[in-house]
N, C-alpha and C positions, 0 to 999 in steps of 0.2 A: 589452475587455480589464480585468480586475481586479487590480489590482496596487496592494498596502499594503503599507506599514512599521510597526514599532513598536520600539520600546527599553525593555528590560527590564534591571533591576538588581537583581544578587543581592543576598543579605544580605552580602555580602563586597564590596561595591561594584562587582563587575565589572561592565560594561555589555556587553550582547549586543544588536545590531540583528537582529530577525526580522521577515524579510519573506514574501510569500505572492504568488500568481499563479494566476489563474483564466481558464482559455482559455475566451473568450465562445462560439464555436464548438465545438470540441472537447471542451469540459468538463473538460480536463486540469488538474490540480492540483498544484502545488507550494509547498513551505516551504522555508524556507532561514535558517541561523543564521550570521550573521557570513561571507556569500557561500557558504557549504558548504552544498548541499543535504542535508536530514535527512529529505525526506519526498516520495513523489510517488505519484498517484493518477490514474487516468484516468476518463473520462466522468462526471465528477461534476455529476448534475444536479438533486438534491435535499438536502434539508436534512443535513448531516453534522458530525460532532465529530470532529474530530482532534486525539491526545493526543501528547506528548513531553516528555521532561524536558532542562532546561535545570540545571545540577548535580545538586541533589537536589529540586528542586522540579518538580510537575508542571503544565506549561502547556496550554492548550488553544485551539485556534482553531475558533470554531463558525460554520457557514454556515447562513444562515438562506434558504429559498426565498419571496420575495416575487411575488406575481401581478402589483403595479404596477412595483415598481421592480428586479424581477430578481432579486439577492441583496443580502444583506444578511452583514457579514461582524465578528466581535468575538475579540480575544484576550483571554483571562483566566487567572486563576492557579487551578487547583483544590485548594482547601483541605478536601474534602472526601472524596476517595479514600483507600483504606487503604495509605497511604505512610508509610515510616521520618520522612518529613519532618513530615506532618500527624498523626503518632501523637505526634511532640516537640511540636509545635504545640498538640495538644488537652490534653496533661500540664500544659504552661504555665497554658493557659489555665482549667483545672479546679482548679487549687491554690486560686484565691482564692474558690473555692465553698466552704460550709459542706460537713462531710462528711457529715453527715446528709441533708442535701438531695441531695449529689450521689451519694449510694449508693441512694437512692430513686427518683432520675433514671436512673440507670444500670439498676436494677432494670426500672423501666416501659419502658425503651429495649430490654431484653434479651427480655423478656415479647413486647413487640410485634414486634421482628424476629423472635423464633421463630415466632409466628404467622404472621406476613406470607410469609416466605421456606420457611414448612414444606414446601409442595407443590414450591417451587422446588428443594429440595434432593433430590429424587424424580428418577433419572435418568429415568425414562419424562417425568416433566414436562419436563425440561429437552432432552431430545432432539426432542421433539413441539414445541416452542418455541425451536429452536436459532437459527433465522435472526432473528426478531423480538428476541429477548436480544442477540444478536449488535450488531444493526443499535441498539438502545438503550443498552446497556452496556458493549458492547465495547470493549477499548482495543486501540489498534495498535502493534504492535510488528515485529521483524525476526526469521525464523527461518533457521538454517544448515542447508543438506541432506548428507546423506551418502547416495550412491549405490553400489548394487550392481549387480554385472554384468547387462545385459537379456539376459530368457530369451523367446524370443518377441516379442511385443509388446507386452509389461509387463516393467516395471522395479520395484524394491524401493526405496524412499526411506525415509530416516529424516531425523528433523528436529529442531531442540531451539531453543528460545528460554526468555528469561529471564521469570519471573512472582514476585512477592513476593520479588525476591531468591534464587530459588531457580531452577535449571535442568531443565527439563520437557522429554522425549523421546520421540517417538511414530512412529510406523511407517503406510506406506500403501503400495497398488499402484497405480502410474497408467500409462497407455497411452503409449508413445512417439510415440502419431501426436495426442494430445490438442491441442484448438485452442489457437494461441497457444502453444506449446510448442517453444523451440527446445533443442538438446540439452544437458542439464544435465549437471554434473560435480560431486563433492563440494568444498562449499565455497563454490557457488553459496549467494545468499542472496534470499529471496523475503519480502514483506508477510504479515503474519499478524494475524487479529482473535481476542482470545480474552475469556472472562468473567476479569475479574479476582478472583472467588471461587470459581469454577468454570475452571481453567485447561483442564482435559479438554473444554469445550467451546470450540473453535476453529475457524477455517476459514484453511486455508493458500492463498494467492492467488499461484499459478503464473503467473497473467497480469501479475502486478506485480511483477517484479524491483527488488532493491536497485540502488542507483546503480552500484555495481561490477560487479555483474551485467549490467546493461544493458549497460554500457561492454563488456564481453566479448561480447556477444551481438551488439551493432553490430559489432565487430571481425570477427564470424565472419560475418554479412554483407556487410560490405563486400569481405572476402577472396572471397565466392563471386559476388558482383557483379563483381568485375574479372577472375575465372576463366573466367565465362559469357560475358562481354560485352569483349572485349577495347578495345573501342573506345573505353570510357570510363577517364578519370582519375580520380583519388582524389577530387578536387573533386565531380566529378559523381555519383560513386557516393555518397559521403557526403550528397548532396543528395538522390539518389534515396531515401536511407535515414532522412533526415528527414523527408520528404514520405510516406514509408510510416508512420512513427511518427505523426505528427500526422493522416493518415486512418484509421487503424484501432488505433494503439497497439502493442502487442508481436504482436497479429494481422497485422498489416502488416509485420512484420518477417518474420513466420513464412512469410507468402506469398512474401516476397522469397526468401529462405532455400531455401525447399524448391521454386524456380519449374522445376527439372530432372526433378520426379519427377511421374508419372501419377496419375491417381485412384486409382487401385488400387493403386499403392504407396504414397500419403499421402491419406486420404480428405478431410483437412481442411485440407492446404494443398499445392498442387499448381499444375502450369502454367495451370489453368482459374482458380485463384482468384489468380495474380501477373496473369494479363491482366485480372480482373476487378478488380484493385486498381488497377491503371495507367490503366485506362479510366475509373474513378470519378472523380464531380464534386469528392468530397471530396480526393483526390490531385491533379487537376489541379490544384486551387484553391491545395493548397500548395505545390506546384511554382512557380506564378504569385506566391505569397509567399514564398518561401524561396530561389528560384532564378532571379531575375529577369536574372541576367548569365551563366548556365548554361545550354549547350544539349546535348541528348543525344537518342538514339532509340534503340528497343530493335528 
């Protein structure tokens, strides 16, 4: 288990305790600040960069995959991204340069940037390289959903997030039987990755809910387990939920929630996938780890 802590002191002298946990088996990754969870991701098994704000500074935790030692971690202040704080920092630094030299440097940067990113501004190029660009340059944020009434097996959702100080809103249709998706409602929040320079290039991660939405999903599953299995008490049901989450993430929660449906009613999550979950080695290992003093049966 990788568990590290750092202390960050803001310009105002405020101290923040930043910590992270990275599960060795599940790959689940969590970042917290002053004991408050601010970021969760699942199945992280490759090099990755996670960004978040503390006050007005953009901080990053970098995960580097190492074939010999597993993973290395670094906590850094991002002074290069286009944020209001970094813009202010650059103005302070630039005032010490000779105006003529600064103008020449700015001209060179603009020419170079215009040449380098000319193709990137083309919509066709951005769409064709969406996944790569989001992996390499994407920032992580949270999107809030607004859900319209279901029509058949499709629902229309709109979602909003903040980019460069502006609210961005988009729409898309999703299947109510999507893998890992529990019943969503307006106000639910999910992880979203976007390009800072092109926020229209983004990906909404419905498999990675925000902490509060995850708590609501867990409560839905808890009530379903207690209704379907009256022999369980709340402690036993919560242990099953934790084991399912450890074994398969939100997919495991969906397997538990939709266990009373047939494959025809819900192709992705149903009684068969529920049985597959509880019989899996990952689930049984999680039960041993988290439920040593709890006994239950289906």
